[in-house]
Structures are given as C-alpha cells and as structure tokens.
N, C-alpha and C positions, 0 to 999 in steps of 0.2 A: 622765626625770621632768619636766624643764622643758618638753618638747614636750607631754606629757600635760596639764600645768597650763595651758598656753597654749590648748590645744584646749578645755579646760573653761571657761576665761574667755570664749573666743569663742562657745561654745554659749550661755552665760548671756547675753551681750550680744545674741545673735540672738533669744533669747526676749523680751527687753525691747523690742527694736526692732520686732518683729512684733506687739506689743500683745497678747500671749497673755493670755487671761483665766483661765487655770488657777488663779491665786491669788485669784479673786473680784473683780477690778476690771473694770468695764465699759469697753470701748474708748471713748475720747473721740470724739464725733461730729464730723464735718467739715462745716462750713457749706457748703451747696450754693451755687455761684456765687462762692465766695471765691477769691482768687488762689491758684492751684496746686492747687485741689481738683479731683478727677476729676468728669467729667460723669456724671449719673445714667444708668443703663442703662434702655432701654425707653422713652425719650422723656420729655417733661415730666411731672413729678409721679410718675414711677415710682421705686420704691425701688432703690437701687444694690446691687451685690453685697454680700452679708453684712449688709445693713441691713434689719431687720424692718419691714414695713409697719405704719403706725399703725392701730389699730382705731378704731371709732366713739367720739366724745367721750362722756364720762360725762354723764348727764342732770343738769341743774342743779336745785336745789331752788327752789320758789317763794319769792319774796322776802317776808319778814315785816316787820312794823313794828318797827323796832329797839328802841324804848322799851318795848315790851310784853313781859311775861313769859308763860310758858306758860298759866297760869290765866286771865289776861286775854284772851289770844288765843283760848282755847277758848270763851270767853263770846260771841265775835262769831259770829252765825249764819252757817253755811256759804254761804247764799244772798246774804248782804250783799256789795255791790260798792262801797259808799261808807261811809267811817268818818271822822268828825270826832274827832280825838284832842285832848283838852284836858288839858294837863299842868300841874299846880300847882307853883309854886316849892318849896313845902314843905307839910307837913301842916297848919300853922297860918297859911299865907299866903293872902292874897286876890288874889294876882297869878298869872296863868297864861299859857300860850301855846297857841294852837290851830293845828293843821295838818290839812288835808283830804287823805285818802288814797283812792285808787280801786283796784279789783281787776277790771279789764275782762277780763283774760286770766288764768284761774285758774292756768295753768301758769307764768306769769311772777310772779304774786303781787301784793302791794301796791306801789303807786307813789305818791309825793307828787304832789298835783294842785294845791294852793293853800295859801298860807301860807308861813312862820309869821306868825300874827297875834297882837297883844297881846289879852289877855282879862282879865276880872275874874271871881272867884267869891265865895263868901260871906265875910263879915267875919272869921270865926274859922277859915276854912280848910275842911277836908274831914272826912267821917265815913263809916264803913261802915254806921251805923245812924242815919238822919236822923229827927229828931223836930221837931214844930212849934215854930217860933221858936228853934231852937238856933243859928241863924246859921252853919250849916255846910252845905256842898254834898254831896249823896250821891255816893259813889264807886260806879262800876260801868259797865256797858254797857247802854244804853237805846235803844229805837227812837225814830225821828223820823218822825211820821206825819201831822201837821197843822200848819197855820200860820195866822197872822192878823195884824191890826194896825190901827192908827188910819188908816194911809195905804193907798192902793190897792196891790194886789198888783203887785210889780215883775217880772211875767212868770215866775211860778213854776208848777211842775207839782203842787205840794202843794194839797190842799183848803185854801182860804184864806178866812177870814172877816174882812171889813172891818167894823169897828164902832166907834161912839163910846165903847163900854164899855172900849176900850183906852186912853182918855185918862187921863193921870196927872199929878199936880201934887205940890207939896210938896218936901221935901228928903231927900236920901239920908243914909246913916249918917255921912258926913263933912261934912254940910251942903251938898252939891252939889245943884243943881236936878235934879229927876227928869223934868221935862217932856220928852216925846219918847222916853222909854225904851221905850215899847211901840208905837212907830210901826211896827215889824216885830217879830214874835215867831215862834218855832218851838217848839212844845210838846215837852218831853222826857218820854218815857213812864215817868216815875216816879210811882207811886201815882195813876194815871189810867187811863181807858179809851182804848186806842189808837184813833186815827182820828177822834175827835170833836173839836169845837172846843176850842181852848186855854182858853176861858172855862167849859167844862163843870165843874161843882163836884164831880162824883162822885169819891170817894176809896176805892178798893177795899180798901186797908189800914187805913182808918179815918182820921178827921180828925186824930187825935193824931200821925200819922206825917207830917204836912205834905203839901204838894202845890203845884200851880202853879209847878213848876220849869220855867223856860223858857230858851231862848236869846233874848236881846233886845238892843236897842241900848244901848251902853255910856253911862253917865252920869258917868263920871270917878271912880268910887269903888267900894267893895265892894258886893256884893249881899246879900240876905237868904238866898239859897240858889241863885239862878239863875246862869247863865253869860252874860256880856255881851261883845259885840264892837262895834267901831266901826260906825257906820251904813252906810258904804259896803261893809264886809265882810258885814254882814247881807244887804244887797241881793244881793251877789255869791253868797252861800251859797244864798239862796232861788232864784236862777236855776240854780245848778249841781245841787242835790240833786234826785233823782228818786225818787218813791215806788216805782216799778217796780224800782229797784236796792236796795231794802230798806236805806235809810241808817240808820246808828246813830251815837250819840255815845259815845265811850269817855272817861271823865273821872275824874280823881283826881290826887292828888299823885304825883310821880315814883316814890317808893318803893312806893306802893300799886300803881301800874300795872306795875311790874317783877315782880310776883308771877306 
C-alpha cells in the first residue's frame, strides 16, 4: 500500500512538472533569449516546439477625437480632414479652449495638429438655438469656407476679402477696446451662404436667427456670439486651414460636445 501511494504521488508530481494543461491552465511562456531558455527551432523568429505561431495583428480602429460623443462625430462630414474643436468651460461660460485636429490618413483617424489655444465665446455661453442678440454662441458643426479682414491676407488658401469695412471701434461687453478685432476673420457657416464674403448680409434662416458668427481676433473679453482667438493664432489658423480639406469648426460646451 505504501509503494502504491508513493507511485501515485510521483505521478502527480510528474504531471505538475511537465506543465500539463489538462486542468485548463496555459503553460507559462519562456522568454526567448533569457538565461536558461531553449533556443527557438528553425532559426531567428521561428516558433519553438509546442509554441503556436502568432497570427496577424488585429486591425486598429481609426483614432477619434476623445472629447466628442457619437452624435457630434457623426455631424462631421466624412470628407473633412481638418476640424477646429472649440470646447467651452461650461454651458454658461464665455471661456473656451481650441484645438485643431487633422485626418490626413482615414485609417489612422484624427490627430491633434495645433493648440490648445485660449478662446472666448459669447457672454452668456452656449445654445442649441441661437437667436439675434441672445449673447450665446450656437452649438454645432459648421463649415469654414471664407475669410477676410482689415489687414492683408497672411498667406491663406481661403477666399480672402481685405476691406476697410472690417474696421471696428468702441468697447466690448466688459469695457475692453474692440479695435483690431476684425483684423483677421474666418466666417463660420451658421445662417449664411457658404463661400461668400464674411460681410455678406444674407441670412437663410431669417434675420431673427442672428448671423455674422465669425472666428476673429480676441479683444480680451466675451463676444456677442463669435469665437475669438489671439491674433497670432488667427494668423496661424489662416495659414493651416485649406478649403480643399473641407475644414469645419466643432463648437459647444464640453457636455454638449460629448453627446
């Protein structure tokens, strides 16, 4: 009886030492090249005895813009390869942050290209339904198709209208000087005809729905509905954006963009 028990114990130990996977445990892999590990058979890169060769790596999903939810992502045209994302601090805040993303390789997805930059939006924050003089910035995804300004174009591919009609004076909503705010502007295609001058007065949704929503030079305070960026960033943006890449602006408070 003692001899039979010893044999049974020896058999059990043999099973454990040979790494038998009959109980559902995968054998622990041995690192190739580690001290005491056997050399792989068949030359460099070949799988050793009993080691299954690895199949092709699973394809990776295109990178999405992390801050955007599925509804917002779906609103970006498939052909767009540039997106300026302006994220408000909160629904009622006039402070925001802008980041430019590009999608040069659809398989790789969106990549940050410039920013983050400080920005201002309207005094009372954001709205899904903008009305004239509500002092809120419309939430959504809008095309960027034309530009202009008081100053000469800084080497942009946009249709650009330089005009003295972009001159502005007076004070902003916090008493800050407005002079120079329209030295550079990019029209946001909210309630306007895409591609025409930023100064074009046509309002397809009607005058009561507001208009003249632009990207323009920051004057140090909230806007009436536009998005403002520092002057050097406006110049940089005008040089980077290309109409052929169907640029858009994606704007709203963080909670809205996460939808």
